[in-house]
C-alpha positions in Angstrom: 8.2 13.6 18.2 6.6 17.0 17.6 8.1 19.4 15.1 9.1 21.9 17.8 10.9 19.2 19.7 12.9 18.3 16.6 13.8 22.0 16.2 15.1 22.1 19.7 17.3 19.1 19.0 18.5 20.8 15.8 19.3 23.9 17.8 21.8 21.9 19.8 23.8 21.3 16.7 23.3 24.7 15.0 22.4 27.9 16.9 19.2 29.6 16.0 21.0 32.9 15.3 23.2 31.1 12.7 20.1 29.6 11.1 18.4 33.0 11.1 21.5 34.5 9.3 21.6 31.7 6.8 17.9 32.0 6.0 17.7 35.8 6.2 15.1 35.6 9.0 14.9 37.0 12.4 16.3 35.1 15.3 13.0 35.4 17.2 11.2 33.6 14.4 13.7 30.8 14.5 13.4 30.5 18.3 9.6 30.3 17.9 10.0 27.2 15.8 11.3 25.5 18.9 8.2 26.3 20.9 4.9 24.4 20.8 2.4 25.8 18.3 -0.5 27.2 20.3 -3.8 28.5 19.0 -3.4 32.1 17.9 0.3 32.1 17.8 0.4 32.7 14.1 1.8 30.5 11.3 3.4 27.2 12.4 7.0 26.3 11.8 8.1 25.1 8.4 7.7 21.4 9.3 4.1 21.9 10.5 3.4 23.9 7.3 4.9 21.1 5.1 2.8 18.6 7.0 -0.4 20.7 6.4 0.5 21.1 2.7 0.9 17.3 2.5 -2.5 16.7 4.2 -4.1 19.3 1.9 -2.7 17.9 -1.4 -2.4 14.3 -0.5 0.6 14.3 -2.9 3.6 12.5 -1.5 5.8 13.9 -4.3 6.3 16.9 -2.0 8.0 14.6 0.6 9.9 12.8 -2.2 11.3 16.2 -3.4 12.5 17.1 0.1 14.1 13.6 0.6 15.9 14.0 -2.7 17.2 17.4 -1.7 18.6 15.7 1.5 20.3 13.0 -0.6 17.8 10.3 0.1 14.4 8.9 -1.0 10.9 8.5 0.4 9.2 5.1 0.8 5.6 5.1 2.0 5.1 2.8 5.0 2.4 0.2 4.4 -0.8 0.8 6.3 -3.5 -1.7 6.2 -2.0 -3.2 3.1 -2.3 -6.9 2.6 0.8 -9.1 3.3 1.5 -12.9 2.6 0.6 -15.7 5.0 4.1 -17.2 4.7 7.6 -15.9 4.4 8.3 -17.8 1.2 5.7 -16.0 -1.0 6.8 -12.7 0.5 10.4 -13.3 -0.3 9.5 -14.6 -3.7 7.7 -11.3 -4.4 10.8 -9.3 -3.5 12.9 -11.5 -5.8 10.4 -11.1 -8.6 10.4 -7.4 -8.2 14.2 -7.3 -8.3 14.2 -9.6 -11.4 11.7 -7.2 -13.1 13.9 -4.3 -12.3 16.9 -6.0 -13.7 14.9 -6.9 -16.9 14.0 -3.2 -17.4 17.6 -2.2 -16.8 18.9 -4.8 -19.3 16.4 -3.7 -22.0 17.2 0.0 -21.4 21.0 -0.5 -21.6 21.0 -3.0 -24.5 21.9 -0.2 -26.9 24.5 1.4 -24.6 22.1 4.4 -24.0 19.3 5.1 -21.6 16.5 7.4 -22.8 14.5 9.6 -20.4 11.5 7.3 -20.8 13.7 4.3 -20.0 15.1 6.1 -17.0 11.6 6.9 -15.8 10.7 3.2 -16.2 13.8 2.1 -14.2 12.9 4.6 -11.5 9.3 3.3 -11.3 10.5 -0.4 -11.0 13.0 0.7 -8.4 10.4 2.5 -6.3 8.1 -0.6 -6.6 10.9 -2.9 -5.4 11.5 -0.6 -2.4 7.8 -0.5 -1.6 7.4 -4.3 -1.7 10.6 -4.7 0.4 9.4 -2.1 3.0 6.1 -3.9 3.3 7.9 -7.2 4.0 10.2 -5.6 6.5 7.3 -3.9 8.3 5.5 -7.3 8.4 8.7 -8.9 9.9 8.9 -6.1 12.6 5.2 -6.5 13.4 5.3 -10.3 13.2 2.2 -10.1 11.0 2.2 -12.1 7.8 -1.6 -12.6 7.8 -2.1 -10.4 4.8 1.1 -10.4 2.8 -0.1 -12.7 0.0 -2.8 -10.3 -1.0 -0.3 -7.5 -1.1 2.0 -9.5 -3.3 -0.9 -10.5 -5.6 -2.1 -6.9 -5.8 1.4 -5.6 -6.8 1.9 -8.4 -9.3 -1.4 -7.5 -11.0 -0.6 -3.8 -11.0 2.8 -4.5 -12.5 1.4 -6.7 -15.3 -1.1 -3.9 -16.1 1.7 -1.4 -16.3 3.8 -3.6 -18.5 0.9 -3.9 -21.0 0.5 -0.1 -21.3 
């Protein structure tokens, strides 16, 4: 779906004039967001600009920030990442990641307090678990388990290196 198409769907739920009033912008600008971006038509809509910013920086924290503001989180879809040949190693990796997360949580909460550094470590383990699980789900959807083992091995090696630091 193109960004302007999404805006047109959004406009079905909230009128462009109301959005313009909320944002302190002109209605004509908001209406332009629902039109295809053509050469020479000026600056693209905010979604196109965020996409361009993401491409320019290569920093997915921008998307994570937006997702957090919307009450959610961002998980990068696996692309050309290795997956296991069998379901059992893939599910074992998910279980191991969950066990690692629980271990970090148990250590952090042993003294009835969680420091900022411990919270950061918990978040990192949680993000890793979501990533490994998303990779598995994507492989299920694609019916492609040809490379999952390498993915699981790579993540296990990364995690061991992080724990050593």
